C-alpha positions in Angstrom: -49.1 26.8 -111.5 -47.6 23.8 -109.6 -49.0 20.5 -110.9 -47.1 18.0 -108.8 -44.4 17.9 -106.1 -41.7 17.5 -108.8 -42.1 21.3 -109.3 -42.4 21.9 -105.5 -39.5 20.6 -103.4 -41.2 21.7 -100.1 -44.1 19.1 -100.1 -42.9 15.8 -101.4 -46.0 13.8 -100.7 -49.5 14.4 -99.2 -52.5 12.1 -99.0 -55.8 11.2 -97.4 -56.0 7.5 -96.4 -58.3 5.2 -94.6 -56.1 2.7 -92.9 -53.5 1.6 -95.5 -55.8 2.5 -98.4 -55.0 5.9 -100.0 -58.1 7.8 -101.1 -56.4 10.8 -102.8 -52.8 11.9 -103.0 -50.3 14.2 -104.6 -46.9 12.6 -104.9 -43.5 12.6 -106.5 -42.1 9.4 -107.9 -39.4 9.2 -105.3 -41.9 9.4 -102.3 -44.6 7.0 -103.4 -43.0 3.8 -102.1 -41.8 5.4 -98.9 -45.3 6.8 -98.2 -46.8 3.3 -98.5 -44.4 2.0 -95.9 -45.1 5.0 -93.6 -48.9 4.5 -93.8 -48.5 0.8 -93.0 -46.6 1.7 -89.8 -48.7 4.7 -88.8 -48.6 5.2 -85.0 -51.8 4.4 -83.1 -53.4 6.2 -80.2 -52.2 9.6 -81.5 -54.1 12.7 -82.7 -51.0 13.9 -84.5 -47.4 12.8 -84.8 -44.3 14.1 -86.6 -40.8 12.8 -87.0 -37.7 14.4 -88.7 -35.1 12.3 -90.4 -32.7 12.8 -93.4 -33.8 16.4 -93.9 -37.5 15.5 -94.2 -40.5 15.8 -91.9 -43.0 12.9 -91.7 -46.2 14.1 -90.2 -49.5 12.3 -89.4 -52.9 13.7 -88.4 -55.4 11.1 -87.3 -59.2 11.8 -87.5 -61.0 8.5 -87.2 -61.4 6.7 -89.5 -59.0 8.7 -91.7 -55.3 9.5 -91.7 -53.9 12.7 -93.2 -50.2 12.2 -94.0 -47.5 14.3 -95.6 -43.8 14.3 -96.3 -42.1 17.7 -96.4 -38.7 19.3 -96.6 -37.3 20.1 -93.2 -37.0 23.8 -94.1 -40.8 24.1 -93.9 -40.9 23.3 -90.1 -43.2 21.2 -88.1 -45.8 23.9 -87.2 -46.5 24.7 -90.8 -46.7 21.0 -91.9 -49.2 20.3 -89.1 -51.2 23.4 -90.1 -51.3 22.1 -93.7 -52.7 18.8 -92.5 -55.4 20.5 -90.5 -56.5 22.5 -93.5 -56.4 19.3 -95.6 -58.7 17.6 -93.1 -61.2 20.5 -93.0 -61.4 20.7 -96.8 -61.7 16.9 -97.2 -64.5 16.6 -94.6 -66.3 19.6 -96.1 -66.3 17.9 -99.5 -66.7 14.2 -98.9 -68.0 13.7 -95.4 -71.0 11.7 -96.7 -69.1 9.3 -98.9 -66.4 8.2 -96.5 -68.4 5.4 -94.9 -67.9 3.7 -91.5 -64.7 2.5 -90.0 -65.3 -1.1 -91.2 -65.9 -0.3 -94.9 -63.1 -0.8 -97.3 -63.1 1.9 -100.0 -61.3 1.4 -103.3 -57.8 2.9 -103.6 -57.8 6.5 -105.0 -61.5 6.6 -105.2 -61.5 10.4 -104.5 -58.4 11.2 -106.6 -60.1 12.9 -109.6 -62.3 15.1 -107.4 -59.9 16.0 -104.7 -56.6 16.4 -106.6 -57.3 20.0 -107.5 -57.9 20.8 -103.8 -54.6 19.1 -102.9 -52.8 21.2 -105.5 -54.4 24.4 -104.2 -53.3 23.6 -100.6 -49.8 22.6 -101.6 -49.1 25.7 -103.8 -48.8 28.4 -101.1 -46.3 26.3 -99.1 -43.6 26.7 -101.8 -43.4 30.4 -100.8 -43.2 29.9 -97.0 -39.5 29.0 -96.7 -37.8 31.2 -94.1 -35.8 34.0 -95.7 -33.1 36.1 -94.0 -34.4 39.4 -92.7 -33.6 42.4 -94.9 -31.2 45.0 -93.3 -32.8 48.0 -91.7 -32.8 51.2 -93.8 -29.8 53.5 -93.1 -30.4 56.8 -91.3 -30.2 59.9 -93.6 -27.1 62.0 -93.2 -27.4 65.1 -91.1 -28.2 68.3 -93.0 -25.6 71.1 -93.1 -26.4 74.2 -91.1 -27.3 77.3 -93.1 -27.3 80.0 -90.4 -25.4 83.3 -90.5 -22.0 83.8 -89.1 -23.4 85.5 -86.0 -25.4 82.3 -85.2 -22.4 80.0 -85.5 -20.6 79.5 -82.2 -17.3 77.8 -81.6 -17.0 75.0 -78.9 -14.9 77.3 -76.6 -17.5 80.0 -76.6 -20.3 77.5 -75.9 -18.3 76.1 -72.9 -17.6 79.6 -71.5 -21.3 80.5 -71.7 -22.3 77.3 -70.0 -19.7 77.8 -67.2 -20.8 81.4 -66.6 -24.4 80.3 -66.5 -23.7 77.6 -64.0 -21.7 80.0 -61.7 -24.5 82.6 -61.8 -27.0 79.9 -60.9 -24.9 78.7 -57.9 -24.6 82.3 -56.6 -28.3 82.8 -56.9 -29.0 79.6 -55.1 -26.6 80.4 -52.2 -28.0 83.9 -51.8 -31.5 82.5 -51.7 -30.5 79.9 -49.1 -28.8 82.5 -46.8 -31.8 84.8 -47.1 -34.1 82.0 -46.2 -32.1 80.9 -43.2 -31.9 84.5 -41.8 -35.6 85.0 -42.4 -36.4 81.8 -40.6 -34.4 82.8 -37.5 -36.1 86.2 -37.4 -39.4 84.6 -37.7 -38.6 82.2 -34.8 -37.5 85.1 -32.5 -40.5 87.2 -33.4 -42.8 84.3 -32.8 -41.2 83.7 -29.4 -41.6 87.3 -28.4 -45.1 87.6 -29.7 -46.3 84.4 -28.0 -48.4 85.5 -24.9 -48.1 82.1 -23.4 -44.3 82.5 -23.0 -44.7 85.7 -21.0 -47.4 84.2 -18.8 -45.2 81.2 -17.9 -42.3 83.5 -17.0 -44.4 85.7 -14.8 -45.8 82.7 -12.9 -42.4 81.3 -12.3 -41.1 84.6 -10.9 -44.1 85.0 -8.6 -43.6 81.5 -7.2 -39.9 82.2 -6.5 -40.9 85.4 -4.6 -43.5 83.5 -2.6 -41.0 80.8 -1.6 -38.4 83.3 -0.5 -41.0 85.3 1.6 -42.2 82.1 3.3 -38.6 81.1 4.2 -37.9 84.6 5.7 -41.1 84.5 7.7 -40.3 81.0 9.1 -36.8 82.0 10.0 -38.0 85.2 11.7 -40.5 83.1 13.7 -37.8 80.7 14.9 -35.5 83.6 15.8 -38.3 85.2 17.9 -39.0 81.9 19.8 -35.3 81.5 20.5 -35.0 85.0 21.9 -38.1 84.6 24.1 -36.8 81.4 25.6 -33.3 82.6 26.2 -34.5 86.0 27.4 -32.4 87.7 24.9 -28.8 86.8 24.3 -28.1 85.4 27.9 -27.9 81.8 26.5 -25.0 82.8 24.5 -23.1 84.2 27.4 -23.8 81.3 29.7 
């Protein structure tokens, strides 16, 4: 079990502070002095803040009147370190929300160290196993199994190509025959439909009757004019004169 950050290079420092006063912390000897300087210069008017420098992430989570602060290795990533601070906040408020006091009260340094250090260790421990690892290669496909059919079932590539070609040719002939049969059938159907349509015959009969009527009227009119001319000229005397 990890007892302090010397055994865990991912989280170098983590604490709960009220202003510059640290209430509980888990720390390595190399990060204690640096953490004190960071808390003294904690950014104001932020809910959370993070900065990466020198291969380390410095992250703050502000929850008035407290500051949750951590220094972590850059390989952990900002999303995970901010998630760690949120869990740290929730666990601390669930345990010591009554004893925090108001914003103006000055608690003594490390006043919650004995009670809260086990919780800090419990939160820090899982992060040591969350460093990104290269993905494992996908499993190789199994080799194809050998065919166990009889000699009659095995076919050479040439025989297969010949059969495919003959099949395609047969299908083309069948399609062309069907197409020609369909076209002939359609023409016959159109002719039969035209012959069988009574309306077509009626129109033709009416047209013929109208032609006969017009011809007869013309003949009658011409005969009338000829009769008038003969009566006026008294025969063909007008031609002779």
